[in-house]
N, CA, C and O atoms as CSV, one atom per row, in Angstrom:
chain,resi,resn,atom,element,x,y,z
A,1,MET,N,N,13.097,175.455,103.453
A,1,MET,CA,C,14.111,176.428,101.559
A,1,MET,C,C,13.920,176.262,100.451
A,1,MET,O,O,13.992,175.261,99.738
A,2,VAL,N,N,13.632,177.394,100.251
A,2,VAL,CA,C,13.351,177.022,98.570
A,2,VAL,C,C,14.829,176.767,97.711
A,2,VAL,O,O,14.883,175.606,97.306
A,3,THR,N,N,15.680,177.344,97.453
A,3,THR,CA,C,17.630,178.104,97.314
A,3,THR,C,C,18.280,177.137,98.277
A,3,THR,O,O,18.120,177.001,99.490
A,4,THR,N,N,19.030,176.524,97.444
A,4,THR,CA,C,20.160,176.623,97.496
A,4,THR,C,C,21.534,177.239,98.014
A,4,THR,O,O,21.406,178.460,97.923
A,5,VAL,N,N,22.971,176.881,98.589
A,5,VAL,CA,C,23.870,177.376,97.624
A,5,VAL,C,C,24.647,177.112,96.365
A,5,VAL,O,O,25.574,177.652,95.763
A,6,ASP,N,N,23.560,175.612,96.160
A,6,ASP,CA,C,23.652,175.011,94.766
A,6,ASP,C,C,22.751,175.769,93.801
A,6,ASP,O,O,23.233,175.489,92.703
A,7,SER,N,N,21.760,176.535,93.610
A,7,SER,CA,C,20.440,176.789,92.874
A,7,SER,C,C,21.632,177.414,92.097
A,7,SER,O,O,22.767,177.638,92.518
A,8,PRO,N,N,21.032,177.675,90.685
A,8,PRO,CA,C,21.550,178.615,90.276
A,8,PRO,C,C,21.037,180.144,90.257
A,8,PRO,O,O,19.987,180.597,90.712
A,9,PHE,N,N,21.811,180.626,89.771
A,9,PHE,CA,C,21.578,181.991,90.022
A,9,PHE,C,C,21.793,183.132,88.505
A,9,PHE,O,O,22.746,183.163,87.726
A,10,THR,N,N,20.726,183.840,88.502
A,10,THR,CA,C,21.490,184.684,86.655
A,10,THR,C,C,21.007,186.111,87.093
A,10,THR,O,O,19.804,186.343,86.974
A,11,ILE,N,N,21.858,187.120,87.604
A,11,ILE,CA,C,21.165,188.647,88.013
A,11,ILE,C,C,19.906,188.874,86.446
A,11,ILE,O,O,20.087,188.448,85.305
A,12,GLY,N,N,18.968,189.497,86.860
A,12,GLY,CA,C,17.626,189.342,86.183
A,12,GLY,C,C,17.415,188.039,85.235
A,12,GLY,O,O,17.623,187.880,84.032
A,13,LYS,N,N,17.051,187.397,85.978
A,13,LYS,CA,C,16.388,185.740,85.419
A,13,LYS,C,C,15.697,185.726,86.695
A,13,LYS,O,O,16.260,186.041,87.743
A,14,ALA,N,N,14.284,185.307,86.610
A,14,ALA,CA,C,13.764,184.738,87.335
A,14,ALA,C,C,13.590,183.044,87.007
A,14,ALA,O,O,13.960,182.683,85.890
A,15,THR,N,N,12.950,181.836,88.096
A,15,THR,CA,C,12.907,181.053,88.020
A,15,THR,C,C,11.244,180.559,88.392
A,15,THR,O,O,10.396,181.153,89.057
A,16,VAL,N,N,11.166,179.107,87.606
A,16,VAL,CA,C,9.406,179.403,88.220
A,16,VAL,C,C,9.471,178.215,88.716
A,16,VAL,O,O,10.028,177.270,88.157
A,17,LEU,N,N,9.000,178.180,89.623
A,17,LEU,CA,C,9.867,176.769,90.387
A,17,LEU,C,C,8.600,175.993,91.069
A,17,LEU,O,O,8.741,175.225,92.020
A,18,LYS,N,N,7.021,176.372,90.302
A,18,LYS,CA,C,5.955,175.195,90.213
A,18,LYS,C,C,5.181,175.814,89.143
A,18,LYS,O,O,4.768,176.966,89.271
A,19,GLU,N,N,4.992,175.233,88.261
A,19,GLU,CA,C,3.803,175.556,87.704
A,19,GLU,C,C,2.632,175.282,87.429
A,19,GLU,O,O,2.363,174.154,87.017
A,20,GLY,N,N,1.933,175.971,87.544
A,20,GLY,CA,C,-0.025,176.120,86.864
A,20,GLY,C,C,-0.932,177.247,86.742
A,20,GLY,O,O,-0.555,178.378,87.050
A,21,PRO,N,N,-2.161,177.003,86.292
A,21,PRO,CA,C,-2.530,178.385,84.864
A,21,PRO,C,C,-3.317,178.686,85.736
A,21,PRO,O,O,-4.251,178.933,84.972
A,22,ASP,N,N,-3.790,178.903,86.866
A,22,ASP,CA,C,-4.574,179.752,87.533
A,22,ASP,C,C,-4.228,180.984,88.043
A,22,ASP,O,O,-4.814,182.063,87.954
A,23,VAL,N,N,-3.242,180.691,88.566
A,23,VAL,CA,C,-2.808,182.641,89.200
A,23,VAL,C,C,-1.368,182.345,89.160
A,23,VAL,O,O,-0.808,181.257,89.292
A,24,THR,N,N,-0.651,184.033,88.863
A,24,THR,CA,C,0.772,183.291,88.872
A,24,THR,C,C,1.437,184.263,90.396
A,24,THR,O,O,1.338,185.490,90.377
A,25,LEU,N,N,1.811,183.847,91.106
A,25,LEU,CA,C,1.992,184.473,92.748
A,25,LEU,C,C,3.681,184.263,92.674
A,25,LEU,O,O,4.360,183.242,92.785
A,26,VAL,N,N,4.074,185.749,92.427
A,26,VAL,CA,C,5.857,186.052,92.029
A,26,VAL,C,C,6.288,186.582,93.457
A,26,VAL,O,O,5.425,187.154,94.121
A,27,GLY,N,N,7.218,186.473,93.836
A,27,GLY,CA,C,7.769,186.527,95.747
A,27,GLY,C,C,9.339,186.919,95.215
A,27,GLY,O,O,9.880,186.741,94.124
A,28,CYS,N,N,9.805,187.508,96.428
A,28,CYS,CA,C,11.127,187.806,96.164
A,28,CYS,C,C,11.622,187.622,97.724
A,28,CYS,O,O,10.815,187.951,98.593
A,29,GLY,N,N,12.784,187.161,98.086
A,29,GLY,CA,C,13.365,186.946,99.464
A,29,GLY,C,C,12.715,185.692,100.166
A,29,GLY,O,O,12.660,184.564,99.676
A,30,GLN,N,N,12.391,185.953,100.990
A,30,GLN,CA,C,11.786,184.894,101.929
A,30,GLN,C,C,10.613,184.466,101.504
A,30,GLN,O,O,10.219,183.300,101.498
A,31,MET,N,N,9.610,186.168,100.866
A,31,MET,CA,C,8.101,185.645,100.504
A,31,MET,C,C,8.327,184.483,99.140
A,31,MET,O,O,7.369,184.302,98.389
A,32,VAL,N,N,9.589,183.765,98.908
A,32,VAL,CA,C,9.197,182.759,97.868
A,32,VAL,C,C,8.935,181.584,98.295
A,32,VAL,O,O,8.258,180.808,97.621
A,33,ALA,N,N,9.569,181.175,99.817
A,33,ALA,CA,C,9.343,180.614,100.227
A,33,ALA,C,C,7.842,180.571,101.384
A,33,ALA,O,O,7.588,179.680,102.195
A,34,VAL,N,N,7.015,181.867,101.104
A,34,VAL,CA,C,5.555,181.929,101.862
A,34,VAL,C,C,4.781,181.922,100.755
A,34,VAL,O,O,3.649,181.502,100.994
A,35,CYS,N,N,4.994,182.263,99.519
A,35,CYS,CA,C,4.237,181.882,98.027
A,35,CYS,C,C,3.721,180.191,97.311
A,35,CYS,O,O,2.725,179.717,96.764
A,36,MET,N,N,5.615,179.553,97.895
A,36,MET,CA,C,5.668,178.423,97.618
A,36,MET,C,C,4.260,177.610,99.152
A,36,MET,O,O,3.686,176.557,98.873
A,37,ASP,N,N,4.108,177.980,99.891
A,37,ASP,CA,C,3.139,177.563,101.210
A,37,ASP,C,C,1.693,177.917,100.848
A,37,ASP,O,O,0.688,177.268,101.137
A,38,ALA,N,N,1.784,179.247,100.051
A,38,ALA,CA,C,0.493,179.247,99.852
A,38,ALA,C,C,0.074,178.596,98.615
A,38,ALA,O,O,-1.116,178.284,98.655
A,39,ALA,N,N,0.736,178.255,97.405
A,39,ALA,CA,C,0.385,177.701,96.177
A,39,ALA,C,C,0.422,176.205,96.725
A,39,ALA,O,O,0.595,175.288,95.923
A,40,GLU,N,N,0.218,175.885,98.449
A,40,GLU,CA,C,-0.161,174.070,98.584
A,40,GLU,C,C,-1.490,174.383,99.231
A,40,GLU,O,O,-2.208,173.383,99.204
A,41,GLU,N,N,-2.282,175.815,100.017
A,41,GLU,CA,C,-3.278,175.847,100.438
A,41,GLU,C,C,-4.146,175.622,99.457
A,41,GLU,O,O,-5.048,174.789,99.360
A,42,LEU,N,N,-3.790,176.424,98.769
A,42,LEU,CA,C,-4.202,176.930,97.221
A,42,LEU,C,C,-4.638,175.751,96.520
A,42,LEU,O,O,-5.798,175.979,96.176
A,43,LYS,N,N,-4.374,174.879,96.227
A,43,LYS,CA,C,-3.840,173.434,95.744
A,43,LYS,C,C,-4.987,173.057,96.401
A,43,LYS,O,O,-6.045,173.293,95.818
A,44,LYS,N,N,-5.034,172.397,97.743
A,44,LYS,CA,C,-6.740,171.987,97.974
A,44,LYS,C,C,-7.608,172.734,98.416
A,44,LYS,O,O,-8.346,172.639,99.396
A,45,LYS,N,N,-7.453,173.724,97.409
A,45,LYS,CA,C,-9.171,174.463,96.737
A,45,LYS,C,C,-8.739,174.588,95.802
A,45,LYS,O,O,-8.253,175.673,95.484
A,46,GLY,N,N,-8.742,173.495,94.951
A,46,GLY,CA,C,-8.680,173.167,93.666
A,46,GLY,C,C,-7.756,174.327,93.245
A,46,GLY,O,O,-8.266,174.242,92.128
A,47,ILE,N,N,-6.737,175.482,93.082
A,47,ILE,CA,C,-6.732,176.169,92.410
A,47,ILE,C,C,-4.665,175.935,92.697
A,47,ILE,O,O,-3.873,175.837,93.633
A,48,GLU,N,N,-4.664,175.947,91.295
A,48,GLU,CA,C,-2.989,175.123,90.959
A,48,GLU,C,C,-2.515,176.704,90.579
A,48,GLU,O,O,-3.204,177.442,89.875
A,49,ALA,N,N,-1.188,177.101,91.182
A,49,ALA,CA,C,-0.792,178.212,91.128
A,49,ALA,C,C,0.646,178.068,91.091
A,49,ALA,O,O,1.423,177.254,91.591
A,50,GLU,N,N,0.810,179.312,90.197
A,50,GLU,CA,C,2.243,179.381,89.370
A,50,GLU,C,C,3.227,180.215,90.544
A,50,GLU,O,O,2.709,181.229,91.012
A,51,VAL,N,N,4.323,179.924,90.938
A,51,VAL,CA,C,5.388,180.372,91.686
A,51,VAL,C,C,6.765,180.624,91.064
A,51,VAL,O,O,7.524,179.685,90.820
A,52,VAL,N,N,7.011,181.617,90.867
A,52,VAL,CA,C,7.986,182.909,90.492
A,52,VAL,C,C,9.156,183.081,91.194
A,52,VAL,O,O,8.581,183.932,91.874
A,53,ASN,N,N,10.209,183.066,91.640
A,53,ASN,CA,C,10.778,183.314,92.423
A,53,ASN,C,C,11.169,184.731,91.102
A,53,ASN,O,O,11.838,184.525,90.089
A,54,MET,N,N,10.863,185.406,91.292
A,54,MET,CA,C,11.967,186.789,91.098
A,54,MET,C,C,12.864,187.953,91.850
A,54,MET,O,O,12.613,189.095,92.234
A,55,SER,N,N,14.223,186.969,91.878
A,55,SER,CA,C,15.002,186.790,92.280
A,55,SER,C,C,15.893,188.335,92.513
A,55,SER,O,O,16.477,188.694,93.536
A,56,THR,N,N,15.795,188.906,91.495
A,56,THR,CA,C,16.419,190.967,91.361
A,56,THR,C,C,14.702,190.865,90.660
A,56,THR,O,O,13.873,190.220,90.018
A,57,VAL,N,N,15.133,192.410,91.611
A,57,VAL,CA,C,14.097,193.318,90.998
A,57,VAL,C,C,13.864,194.751,89.906
A,57,VAL,O,O,13.126,195.574,89.364
A,58,LYS,N,N,15.558,194.035,90.230
A,58,LYS,CA,C,16.613,195.239,88.987
A,58,LYS,C,C,17.531,194.689,88.341
A,58,LYS,O,O,17.219,193.598,88.819
A,59,PRO,N,N,18.030,194.542,87.959
A,59,PRO,CA,C,16.613,194.632,86.217
A,59,PRO,C,C,15.733,193.391,87.143
A,59,PRO,O,O,16.009,192.699,88.123
A,60,LEU,N,N,14.371,193.568,86.113
A,60,LEU,CA,C,13.360,192.778,86.538
A,60,LEU,C,C,13.311,191.525,84.870
A,60,LEU,O,O,13.319,191.693,83.650
A,61,ASP,N,N,13.276,190.657,85.566
A,61,ASP,CA,C,12.473,189.557,84.551
A,61,ASP,C,C,11.591,189.632,83.287
A,61,ASP,O,O,11.047,188.703,82.690
A,62,GLU,N,N,11.582,190.412,83.127
A,62,GLU,CA,C,9.566,190.525,82.116
A,62,GLU,C,C,9.546,189.625,81.377
A,62,GLU,O,O,8.529,188.953,81.208
A,63,ASP,N,N,10.953,189.347,80.607
A,63,ASP,CA,C,9.944,187.468,80.014
A,63,ASP,C,C,9.900,186.968,80.759
A,63,ASP,O,O,9.428,185.846,80.577
A,64,THR,N,N,10.238,187.247,81.904
A,64,THR,CA,C,9.225,185.450,82.463
A,64,THR,C,C,7.845,185.406,82.641
A,64,THR,O,O,6.997,184.594,82.270
A,65,LEU,N,N,7.761,186.846,83.531
A,65,LEU,CA,C,6.795,187.175,84.302
A,65,LEU,C,C,6.048,188.227,83.358
A,65,LEU,O,O,5.924,189.368,83.803
A,66,ILE,N,N,5.364,187.829,81.648
A,66,ILE,CA,C,4.632,188.449,80.847
A,66,ILE,C,C,4.255,186.883,80.498
A,66,ILE,O,O,3.066,186.575,80.588
A,67,ARG,N,N,5.096,185.998,80.152
A,67,ARG,CA,C,4.801,184.899,79.702
A,67,ARG,C,C,3.964,183.572,81.432
A,67,ARG,O,O,3.586,182.416,81.620
A,68,SER,N,N,4.105,184.656,82.052
A,68,SER,CA,C,3.285,183.899,83.016
A,68,SER,C,C,2.034,184.643,83.601
A,68,SER,O,O,1.140,183.985,84.134
A,69,ALA,N,N,1.959,186.053,83.504
A,69,ALA,CA,C,1.000,187.081,83.289
A,69,ALA,C,C,-0.403,186.346,81.917
A,69,ALA,O,O,-1.596,186.099,82.099
A,70,ARG,N,N,0.661,186.174,80.354
A,70,ARG,CA,C,-0.120,185.411,79.950
A,70,ARG,C,C,-0.778,183.891,79.804
A,70,ARG,O,O,-1.799,183.632,79.168
A,71,LYS,N,N,-0.202,183.228,80.321
A,71,LYS,CA,C,-0.666,181.595,81.215
A,71,LYS,C,C,-1.717,181.771,82.015
A,71,LYS,O,O,-2.576,180.896,81.910
A,72,THR,N,N,-1.958,182.767,82.909
A,72,THR,CA,C,-2.804,183.203,84.653
A,72,THR,C,C,-3.482,183.510,84.104
A,72,THR,O,O,-4.427,182.915,83.585
A,73,GLY,N,N,-3.058,184.903,84.065
A,73,GLY,CA,C,-4.089,185.793,83.287
A,73,GLY,C,C,-4.057,186.704,85.269
A,73,GLY,O,O,-4.686,187.752,85.123
A,74,CYS,N,N,-3.785,186.643,86.135
A,74,CYS,CA,C,-3.255,187.650,86.997
A,74,CYS,C,C,-2.478,186.801,87.618
A,74,CYS,O,O,-2.179,185.607,87.619
A,75,VAL,N,N,-2.131,188.255,88.397
A,75,VAL,CA,C,-0.657,187.665,89.896
A,75,VAL,C,C,-1.175,188.476,90.660
A,75,VAL,O,O,-1.920,189.456,90.623
A,76,VAL,N,N,-0.413,187.629,91.635
A,76,VAL,CA,C,-0.154,188.833,93.502
A,76,VAL,C,C,1.606,188.490,93.153
A,76,VAL,O,O,2.409,187.745,92.592
A,77,THR,N,N,1.503,189.111,93.583
A,77,THR,CA,C,3.311,189.868,94.185
A,77,THR,C,C,3.246,189.611,95.586
A,77,THR,O,O,2.175,189.923,96.107
A,78,ALA,N,N,4.246,189.050,96.434
A,78,ALA,CA,C,5.349,189.094,97.819
A,78,ALA,C,C,6.076,189.164,97.853
A,78,ALA,O,O,6.980,188.548,97.288
A,79,GLU,N,N,6.071,190.592,99.087
A,79,GLU,CA,C,8.221,191.098,99.051
A,79,GLU,C,C,7.582,191.636,100.702
A,79,GLU,O,O,6.476,192.105,100.969
A,80,GLU,N,N,8.788,191.342,101.633
A,80,GLU,CA,C,8.871,192.137,102.662
A,80,GLU,C,C,9.572,193.557,102.545
A,80,GLU,O,O,10.594,194.077,102.994
A,81,HIS,N,N,8.436,193.958,101.654
A,81,HIS,CA,C,9.212,196.107,101.647
A,81,HIS,C,C,7.486,196.526,101.300
A,81,HIS,O,O,6.410,195.929,101.329
A,82,SER,N,N,7.732,197.229,101.131
A,82,SER,CA,C,6.243,198.404,100.821
A,82,SER,C,C,6.251,198.153,99.612
A,82,SER,O,O,7.005,198.002,98.651
A,83,VAL,N,N,4.556,198.144,100.104
A,83,VAL,CA,C,3.597,197.687,98.642
A,83,VAL,C,C,4.184,198.772,97.820
A,83,VAL,O,O,4.413,198.682,96.614
A,84,ARG,N,N,4.425,199.874,98.619
A,84,ARG,CA,C,5.495,201.086,97.182
A,84,ARG,C,C,6.417,201.120,96.438
A,84,ARG,O,O,6.857,200.474,97.389
A,85,SER,N,N,7.443,201.230,95.471
A,85,SER,CA,C,8.794,201.042,94.459
A,85,SER,C,C,8.713,200.129,95.435
A,85,SER,O,O,8.823,200.311,96.648
A,86,GLY,N,N,8.508,199.101,94.822
A,86,GLY,CA,C,9.213,197.284,95.101
A,86,GLY,C,C,8.944,196.522,93.887
A,86,GLY,O,O,8.742,196.927,92.743
A,87,LEU,N,N,8.981,195.328,94.363
A,87,LEU,CA,C,8.488,194.911,93.416
A,87,LEU,C,C,7.317,194.382,92.937
A,87,LEU,O,O,7.228,193.721,91.903
A,88,GLY,N,N,6.307,194.702,93.770
A,88,GLY,CA,C,4.922,194.943,93.355
A,88,GLY,C,C,4.765,196.409,92.304
A,88,GLY,O,O,4.066,196.454,91.292
A,89,SER,N,N,5.579,197.504,92.833
A,89,SER,CA,C,5.049,198.160,91.541
A,89,SER,C,C,5.754,197.968,90.388
A,89,SER,O,O,5.056,198.229,89.409
A,90,ALA,N,N,7.157,197.520,90.043
A,90,ALA,CA,C,7.871,196.912,89.531
A,90,ALA,C,C,7.088,196.009,88.235
A,90,ALA,O,O,6.983,196.347,87.056
A,91,VAL,N,N,6.740,195.131,88.704
A,91,VAL,CA,C,5.870,194.854,87.959
A,91,VAL,C,C,4.286,194.411,87.805
A,91,VAL,O,O,3.554,193.541,87.333
A,92,ALA,N,N,4.294,195.578,88.509
A,92,ALA,CA,C,2.423,195.954,87.884
A,92,ALA,C,C,2.835,196.620,86.569
A,92,ALA,O,O,2.403,196.228,85.485
A,93,SER,N,N,3.647,197.594,86.698
A,93,SER,CA,C,4.588,198.988,85.861
A,93,SER,C,C,5.133,197.798,84.000
A,93,SER,O,O,5.037,197.982,82.786
A,94,ALA,N,N,5.598,196.821,84.811
A,94,ALA,CA,C,5.724,195.480,83.277
A,94,ALA,C,C,4.631,195.481,82.469
A,94,ALA,O,O,4.568,195.805,81.283
A,95,LEU,N,N,3.474,194.958,83.454
A,95,LEU,CA,C,2.134,194.615,82.887
A,95,LEU,C,C,1.442,195.175,82.574
A,95,LEU,O,O,0.562,194.668,81.878
A,96,SER,N,N,1.398,196.685,82.916
A,96,SER,CA,C,0.699,197.405,82.784
A,96,SER,C,C,0.654,197.898,80.932
A,96,SER,O,O,-0.319,198.331,80.313
A,97,GLU,N,N,1.919,197.663,80.468
A,97,GLU,CA,C,3.016,198.232,79.620
A,97,GLU,C,C,3.114,197.445,78.586
A,97,GLU,O,O,3.427,197.769,77.441
A,98,ASN,N,N,2.798,196.216,79.062
A,98,ASN,CA,C,3.064,195.272,77.936
A,98,ASN,C,C,1.540,194.003,77.975
A,98,ASN,O,O,0.802,193.752,77.023
A,99,HIS,N,N,1.472,193.463,79.265
A,99,HIS,CA,C,0.243,192.613,79.847
A,99,HIS,C,C,-0.806,192.719,80.561
A,99,HIS,O,O,-1.124,191.713,81.194
A,100,PRO,N,N,-1.783,194.117,80.705
A,100,PRO,CA,C,-2.335,194.289,81.470
A,100,PRO,C,C,-3.717,192.919,82.327
A,100,PRO,O,O,-4.588,192.275,81.743
A,101,VAL,N,N,-3.380,192.936,83.749
A,101,VAL,CA,C,-4.109,191.766,84.501
A,101,VAL,C,C,-4.405,191.770,86.105
A,101,VAL,O,O,-3.424,191.958,86.824
A,102,PRO,N,N,-5.014,191.678,86.403
A,102,PRO,CA,C,-5.904,191.352,87.793
A,102,PRO,C,C,-4.742,191.616,88.405
A,102,PRO,O,O,-3.981,190.877,87.780
A,103,LEU,N,N,-3.875,192.353,89.470
A,103,LEU,CA,C,-2.708,192.550,90.492
A,103,LEU,C,C,-2.768,193.089,91.867
A,103,LEU,O,O,-2.486,194.239,92.204
A,104,MET,N,N,-3.112,192.259,92.511
A,104,MET,CA,C,-2.127,192.832,94.187
A,104,MET,C,C,-1.030,191.821,94.218
A,104,MET,O,O,-0.599,190.771,93.739
A,105,LYS,N,N,-0.866,192.671,94.974
A,105,LYS,CA,C,0.883,193.228,95.834
A,105,LYS,C,C,0.013,193.248,97.959
A,105,LYS,O,O,-0.829,193.806,98.663
A,106,VAL,N,N,1.654,191.612,97.962
A,106,VAL,CA,C,0.980,191.647,99.436
A,106,VAL,C,C,2.658,192.169,99.628
A,106,VAL,O,O,3.549,191.561,99.035
A,107,GLY,N,N,3.041,193.667,100.754
A,107,GLY,CA,C,3.618,193.947,101.275
A,107,GLY,C,C,3.559,194.210,102.198
A,107,GLY,O,O,2.633,193.777,102.883
A,108,THR,N,N,4.642,195.181,102.803
A,108,THR,CA,C,4.206,196.070,103.517
A,108,THR,C,C,3.058,197.081,103.419
A,108,THR,O,O,2.702,197.507,102.321
A,109,PRO,N,N,2.448,197.485,104.623
A,109,PRO,CA,C,1.984,198.912,103.868
A,109,PRO,C,C,2.761,200.271,104.172
A,109,PRO,O,O,3.623,200.293,105.051
A,110,ASP,N,N,2.407,201.510,103.355
A,110,ASP,CA,C,2.972,202.318,103.055
A,110,ASP,C,C,2.969,203.399,104.966
A,110,ASP,O,O,2.477,204.509,105.171
A,111,CYS,N,N,3.691,202.496,105.955
A,111,CYS,CA,C,3.942,203.238,106.575
A,111,CYS,C,C,4.926,203.183,107.382
A,111,CYS,O,O,5.935,202.804,106.787
A,112,PHE,N,N,5.163,203.464,108.872
A,112,PHE,CA,C,6.300,203.816,109.339
A,112,PHE,C,C,6.644,202.801,109.610
A,112,PHE,O,O,5.635,202.226,109.200
A,113,GLY,N,N,7.702,201.432,110.253
A,113,GLY,CA,C,8.001,200.073,109.803
A,113,GLY,C,C,8.651,200.445,111.943
A,113,GLY,O,O,9.074,201.460,112.497
A,114,GLU,N,N,8.289,198.514,112.622
A,114,GLU,CA,C,8.266,199.043,113.443
A,114,GLU,C,C,9.405,197.567,113.695
A,114,GLU,O,O,9.095,196.803,112.780
A,115,SER,N,N,9.903,197.275,114.063
A,115,SER,CA,C,10.809,196.044,115.102
A,115,SER,C,C,10.538,195.417,116.018
A,115,SER,O,O,10.183,195.976,117.056
A,116,GLY,N,N,10.669,193.274,115.858
A,116,GLY,CA,C,10.472,192.899,116.663
A,116,GLY,C,C,10.559,191.659,116.067
A,116,GLY,O,O,11.335,191.823,115.126
A,117,GLU,N,N,10.145,190.349,116.091
A,117,GLU,CA,C,10.545,189.447,115.792
A,117,GLU,C,C,10.098,188.942,114.778
A,117,GLU,O,O,8.876,188.854,114.901
A,118,SER,N,N,10.437,188.560,113.832
A,118,SER,CA,C,10.603,188.173,112.491
A,118,SER,C,C,9.056,187.610,112.187
A,118,SER,O,O,8.377,188.242,111.378
A,119,ASN,N,N,8.764,186.985,112.526
A,119,ASN,CA,C,7.490,185.570,112.774
A,119,ASN,C,C,6.137,186.923,113.043
A,119,ASN,O,O,5.019,186.805,112.543
A,120,ASP,N,N,6.486,187.934,113.769
A,120,ASP,CA,C,5.339,188.589,114.589
A,120,ASP,C,C,4.859,189.731,113.740
A,120,ASP,O,O,3.714,190.105,113.486
A,121,LEU,N,N,6.410,190.337,113.246
A,121,LEU,CA,C,6.521,191.461,112.084
A,121,LEU,C,C,5.308,190.881,110.908
A,121,LEU,O,O,4.243,191.360,110.519
A,122,MET,N,N,6.090,189.566,110.565
A,122,MET,CA,C,5.552,189.053,109.324
A,122,MET,C,C,3.697,188.940,109.208
A,122,MET,O,O,3.042,189.432,108.289
A,123,CYS,N,N,3.165,188.218,110.312
A,123,CYS,CA,C,1.849,188.692,110.833
A,123,CYS,C,C,1.263,189.705,110.626
A,123,CYS,O,O,0.492,189.937,109.695
A,124,ARG,N,N,1.657,190.553,111.680
A,124,ARG,CA,C,1.385,191.790,111.757
A,124,ARG,C,C,1.305,191.971,110.584
A,124,ARG,O,O,0.107,191.927,110.307
A,125,TYR,N,N,2.176,192.241,109.277
A,125,TYR,CA,C,2.085,192.971,108.322
A,125,TYR,C,C,0.947,192.655,106.855
A,125,TYR,O,O,0.521,193.163,105.817
A,126,GLY,N,N,0.887,191.503,107.666
A,126,GLY,CA,C,-0.106,189.961,106.344
A,126,GLY,C,C,1.069,189.951,105.068
A,126,GLY,O,O,1.055,190.231,103.870
A,127,LEU,N,N,2.249,189.381,106.221
A,127,LEU,CA,C,3.074,189.179,104.705
A,127,LEU,C,C,3.054,187.288,105.592
A,127,LEU,O,O,3.818,186.868,106.460
A,128,THR,N,N,1.895,186.580,104.921
A,128,THR,CA,C,1.963,185.386,105.275
A,128,THR,C,C,0.592,184.840,103.853
A,128,THR,O,O,0.075,185.485,102.941
A,129,ALA,N,N,0.450,183.477,104.283
A,129,ALA,CA,C,0.580,182.724,103.412
A,129,ALA,C,C,-1.353,182.706,102.769
A,129,ALA,O,O,-1.998,182.777,101.723
A,130,GLU,N,N,-1.515,182.584,104.027
A,130,GLU,CA,C,-3.473,183.454,104.488
A,130,GLU,C,C,-3.473,184.660,103.278
A,130,GLU,O,O,-4.078,184.366,102.247
A,131,HIS,N,N,-2.940,185.762,103.338
A,131,HIS,CA,C,-2.482,187.295,102.736
A,131,HIS,C,C,-2.725,186.637,101.711
A,131,HIS,O,O,-3.945,186.507,101.617
A,132,ILE,N,N,-1.850,185.839,100.357
A,132,ILE,CA,C,-1.442,185.824,99.309
A,132,ILE,C,C,-2.455,184.756,98.782
A,132,ILE,O,O,-2.637,184.654,97.568
A,133,VAL,N,N,-3.144,183.926,99.709
A,133,VAL,CA,C,-4.006,183.180,99.222
A,133,VAL,C,C,-5.513,184.480,99.148
A,133,VAL,O,O,-6.355,184.866,98.338
A,134,ALA,N,N,-5.269,184.626,99.966
A,134,ALA,CA,C,-6.857,185.643,99.636
A,134,ALA,C,C,-6.501,186.929,98.904
A,134,ALA,O,O,-6.924,188.058,99.155
A,135,SER,N,N,-5.950,186.690,98.291
A,135,SER,CA,C,-5.481,187.560,97.352
A,135,SER,C,C,-5.449,187.210,95.641
A,135,SER,O,O,-5.839,187.770,94.617
A,136,ALA,N,N,-4.576,185.642,96.083
A,136,ALA,CA,C,-5.426,184.932,94.589
A,136,ALA,C,C,-6.315,184.992,94.691
A,136,ALA,O,O,-6.642,185.955,93.998
A,137,GLU,N,N,-7.189,184.578,95.160
A,137,GLU,CA,C,-8.603,184.709,95.088
A,137,GLU,C,C,-9.893,185.421,94.625
A,137,GLU,O,O,-10.969,185.169,94.083
A,138,GLU,N,N,-9.009,186.710,95.269
A,138,GLU,CA,C,-9.587,188.437,94.543
A,138,GLU,C,C,-9.948,188.623,93.262
A,138,GLU,O,O,-11.034,188.900,92.753
A,139,VAL,N,N,-8.044,188.283,92.465
A,139,VAL,CA,C,-7.503,188.174,91.289
A,139,VAL,C,C,-7.973,187.534,90.622
A,139,VAL,O,O,-8.372,188.062,89.583
A,140,ILE,N,N,-8.179,186.244,90.779
A,140,ILE,CA,C,-9.351,185.074,90.245
A,140,ILE,C,C,-10.529,185.088,89.697
A,140,ILE,O,O,-11.063,184.574,88.713
A,141,ARG,N,N,-10.981,186.168,91.008
A,141,ARG,CA,C,-12.911,186.115,90.823
A,141,ARG,C,C,-12.724,187.860,89.680
A,141,ARG,O,O,-13.543,188.315,88.882
A,142,ARG,N,N,-11.276,188.447,90.095
A,142,ARG,CA,C,-11.926,189.964,89.247
A,142,ARG,C,C,-11.652,188.990,87.705
A,142,ARG,O,O,-12.546,188.594,86.956
A,143,LYS,N,N,-10.462,188.816,87.568
A,143,LYS,CA,C,-10.142,187.632,86.449
A,143,LYS,C,C,-11.292,187.842,85.243
A,143,LYS,O,O,-11.349,188.522,84.219
A,144,ARG,N,N,-12.373,186.671,86.075
A,144,ARG,CA,C,-13.835,186.185,85.557
A,144,ARG,C,C,-14.385,187.204,85.620
A,144,ARG,O,O,-13.683,187.921,84.906
A,145,ALA,N,N,-14.739,187.469,85.784
A,145,ALA,CA,C,-15.608,189.473,86.163
A,145,ALA,C,C,-16.088,189.618,84.905
A,145,ALA,O,O,-16.696,190.640,84.590
């Protein structure tokens, strides 16, 4: 668990849960915990990730997002939602207008969804720490190119 009932929450305000200079991982909902797991895996590879809990998508905390993107130079978003019109799209829009950086979105593809056990679906649609790690390595490669 990343947050508790006592964790501060303000609509429109993101929380930086872990600081790091190499890549920003922006998650919402249960994907925040997956981002934290990915950050631990990245650390084993010598990559220090910043993890941002974007607890509300609208309004989006652009200040925290842009500050982190300036610091790390690349971003991966993670959400239990379509890669279209969700967190990733909101982040892409904000960054394209204010501070363009390499970005990848981890989320469900634009397809008809299925029902099933949560863990099975998370794996089926790539909503895992492994997919976030691979995306982080790709955006880091792109920022260095």
